[in-house]
Backbone as a ProteinNet text record, in pm:
[ID]
protein_1_A
[PRIMARY]
MGVGSVCEALAGALAVLGVMFVQDKAHESTEIKEMASEFFNRFVEKLTTENRTTFKEMYRDDITKCDLVVRYANEILEEMINKRLTKK
[TERTIARY]
512.2	590	558.3	589	560.1	636	752.7	828.7	923.9	938.6	1019.5	1162.5	1219.1	1360.1	1384.4	1287.6	1304.9	1212	1268.5	1190.4	1108.9	978	890.5	917.7	957.1	989.2	1110.6	1207.8	1327.1	1291.7	1220.4	1181.9	1091.6	999.4	908.2	980	1074.4	1149.9	1232	1292.9	1368.7	1277.2	1156.4	1058.8	1019.1	999.3	964.5	1075.5	1199	1310.8	1310.5	1285	1280	1170.5	1052.6	939.2	964.8	1023.7	1043.6	1161.2	1267.5	1390.2	1444	1377.8	1421.8	1347.6	1423.8	1364.6	1319.5	1405	1374.8	1402.4	1529.1	1568.4	1660.9	1621.2	1698.6	1840	1854.6	1988.2	2082.8	2029.8	2114.3	2140.3	2085.8	2097.8	2198	2308	2407	2348.8	2270.5	2213.9	2124.6	2035.4	1945.6	2022.8	2125.3	2208.5	2276	2325.3	2388.5	2287.6	2168.4	2064.1	2019.6	2001.5	1960	2066.9	2191	2301.6	2309	2292.5	2294	2180.7	2060	1947.2	1975.3	2014.9	2040.9	2146.1	2255.2	2363.6	2319.7	2243.2	2195	2094.4	2010.5	1910.7	1979.5	2076.1	2148.1	2231.3	2291.3	2368.8	2280.5	2161.1	2067.8	2013.5	1981.5	1912.6	1999.6	2120.6	2222.2	2200	2091.6	2066.7	1961.3	1954.7	1847.8	1753.1	1782.4	1706.9	1581.3	1468.1	1338.6	1325.7	1375.8	1367	1440.5	1555.8	1632.6	1559.7	1499.4	1420.6	1311.4	1240.7	1129.5	1176.4	1291.9	1345.5	1387.6	1442.3	1497.6	1394.9	1303.8	1220.2	1069.4	1022.1	878	821	699.7	625.4	478.7	398.9	259.3	171.7	213.6	131.3	163.6	289	325.1	372.3	384.8	433	571.1	590.8	722.2	723	640.8	631.1	764.7	850.2	978.3	1063.8	1065.9	1142.2	1086.2	954.2	889	920.4	917.8	950.8	1094.6	1187.2	1327.1	1342.6	1280.1	1287.5	1230.4	1117.7	1054.4	1141.9	1204.9	1293.2	1407.4	1469.8	1581.9	1532.1	1421.9	1365.7	1327.5	1258	1215.5	1335.5	1436.2	1557.7	1623.8	1634	1697.5	1616.9	1485.9	1400.4	1410.2	1398.8	1407.8	1542.5	1648.6	1782.3	1791.4	1739.1	1745	1658.8	1539.5	1449.4	1497.2	1564	1614.5	1742.3	1804.9	1925.9	1896	1779	1743.9	1712.9
1037.2	1147.4	1169.6	1069.9	1079.2	1186.3	1225.8	1331.4	1275.9	1146.2	1085.3	1054	1117.2	1093.2	1015.6	1009.8	942	821.2	706.3	584.1	588.4	571.4	575.4	460.2	344.2	231.1	263	327.9	369.8	475.2	577.5	685	632	544.9	488.6	404.4	323.8	239.3	324	429.6	518.8	588.3	621.9	682	583.2	457.8	354.6	341.7	337.2	329	448.6	565.9	685.9	679.9	639.8	631.9	527	415.7	307.3	329.3	396.5	395.9	532	639.2	771.4	802.2	829.5	860.4	1006.1	1096.2	1238.3	1312.6	1323.5	1396.5	1310	1287.5	1199.6	1250.3	1380.5	1433.2	1419.4	1385.6	1364	1215.8	1129.2	985.2	922.3	877.4	807.5	676.6	612.3	481.6	490.9	588.6	597.5	636.1	714.8	748.5	622.6	539.1	414.2	319.6	312.2	225.5	274.9	404.1	461	436	453.8	430.8	284.2	195.1	51.7	15.3	66.5	35.7	85.8	211.1	271.5	192.5	159.2	85.6	-53.2	-122.8	-255.8	-247.3	-146.8	-125.5	-100.2	-10.6	22.2	-97.1	-170.2	-288.9	-392.4	-411	-509.7	-464.6	-335.9	-286.2	-202.1	-175.7	-102.2	48.8	100.9	245.4	284	411.7	462.4	551.8	569.8	662.4	597.9	657.8	602.8	591.2	688.7	684.9	562.4	533.6	416	287.9	283.8	167.4	136.7	240.7	220.9	153.2	193.5	132.9	-12.2	-39.9	-172.1	-271	-225.2	-317.8	-303.7	-194.1	-172	-229.9	-288.4	-329	-293.1	-303.6	-260.2	-351	-472.4	-565.5	-558.2	-576.2	-579.6	-445.5	-347.5	-212.5	-226	-172.4	-176.7	-275.2	-379.5	-475.1	-534.2	-564.1	-624.5	-531.2	-404.9	-306.3	-295.2	-290.9	-282.4	-406.9	-522.4	-646.5	-646.7	-603.6	-596.3	-500.4	-384.9	-287.3	-347.3	-416.5	-478.1	-586.3	-668	-773	-713.9	-611.8	-547.4	-483.8	-411.5	-343.2	-443.2	-548.5	-649	-714.6	-745.6	-804.8	-711.6	-584.7	-487.6	-466.1	-458.3	-438.9	-559	-678.5	-799.2	-809.1	-776.9	-779.6	-680.1	-562	-458	-492.5	-546.7	-578.6	-699.2	-792.9	-907.7	-875	-763.4	-717.5	-666.9	-610	-548.5	-649.3
-850.7	-902.8	-1049.8	-1131.7	-1272.4	-1347.7	-1297.2	-1364.1	-1469.5	-1473	-1576.7	-1540.8	-1441.6	-1412.8	-1283.8	-1196	-1068.6	-1062.3	-1032.9	-1021.1	-892	-905	-787.2	-691.5	-743.8	-656.3	-569.5	-626.7	-553	-448.3	-490.5	-398.1	-286.8	-321.9	-222.3	-119.3	-164.7	-72	25.2	-25.3	62.7	162.9	119.6	211.1	320.6	283.9	382.9	486.5	442	536.6	631.2	577.7	660.7	765.4	723.1	815.9	923.7	884.9	981.7	1076.6	1029.2	1107.8	1149.6	1115.2	1161	1290.7	1394.5	1524.5	1533.3	1487.3	1500.5	1370.4	1333.4	1212.8	1127.9	1003.8	915.5	893.7	878.8	850.7	969.7	1085.4	1203.3	1230.2	1146.5	1168.1	1072.3	1125.9	1045.3	994.2	1077.3	1041.8	917.6	911	795.9	670.4	686	570	515.8	604.4	563.4	499.4	556.9	501.8	364.1	350.1	221.7	115.8	154.5	62.7	21.9	118.2	89.2	-7	22.1	-65.7	-207.3	-217.4	-347.8	-425.4	-360.3	-426.3	-471.1	-387	-423.9	-538.7	-535.5	-640.7	-774.5	-775	-898.5	-945.8	-851.2	-888.1	-958	-905.8	-962.3	-1097.2	-1110.7	-1230	-1322.5	-1285.1	-1361.6	-1373.3	-1317.9	-1322.8	-1220.1	-1186.3	-1100.6	-1179.9	-1307.6	-1391.3	-1447.3	-1419.6	-1459.9	-1611.6	-1683.1	-1829	-1883.3	-1826.2	-1867.4	-1829.3	-1708.4	-1666.8	-1767.5	-1806.2	-1898.8	-2027	-2075.9	-2197.1	-2173.3	-2055.5	-2027.2	-1972.4	-1886.7	-1809.6	-1830.1	-1881.1	-1889.2	-2017.4	-2003.9	-2122.1	-2100.6	-2203.1	-2195.4	-2109.2	-2087.3	-2009.9	-1861.2	-1825.5	-1682.6	-1629.6	-1717	-1680.1	-1617.1	-1499.1	-1431.8	-1315.1	-1323.5	-1213	-1171.1	-1266.2	-1233.6	-1148.1	-1182.1	-1104.9	-963.2	-952.7	-821	-739.1	-801.8	-729.8	-679.8	-763.5	-720.7	-602.4	-611.5	-501.6	-374.2	-386.7	-270.5	-208.7	-291.2	-239.2	-157.2	-211.2	-141	-11.4	-20.1	96.9	205.1	167.3	264.6	332.8	255.1	310.6	411.5	376.7	465.7	593.5	581.1	698.6	791.2	734.8	817.4	888.1	817.6	877.3	993.5	972.3	1074.8	1195.8	1171.9	1282.2	1362.7	1299.5	1373.8	1449.5	1412.9	1480.4	1620.4	1639.5	1769.8	1875.2
[MASK]
++++++++++++++++++++++++++++++++++++++++++++++++++++++++++++++++++++++++++++++++++++++++

């Protein structure tokens, strides 16, 4: 994206959930809405914001860039996917 206001790790994780768990139409799926909400809430709880500009100030540096944010997003996403797949 690179627009400055939306974190790509957040947007990417939500896209992964959509691709993996939407059968037909996302807006008709209560489950994906709940999963997206859970991911978003856990992400914001861990990092205190969803705003990319704020992330850059808090977490980005010239050497590792935004690796920490990406790792946090991945941890949450992996946990949610594993939980969902073991449920079936």
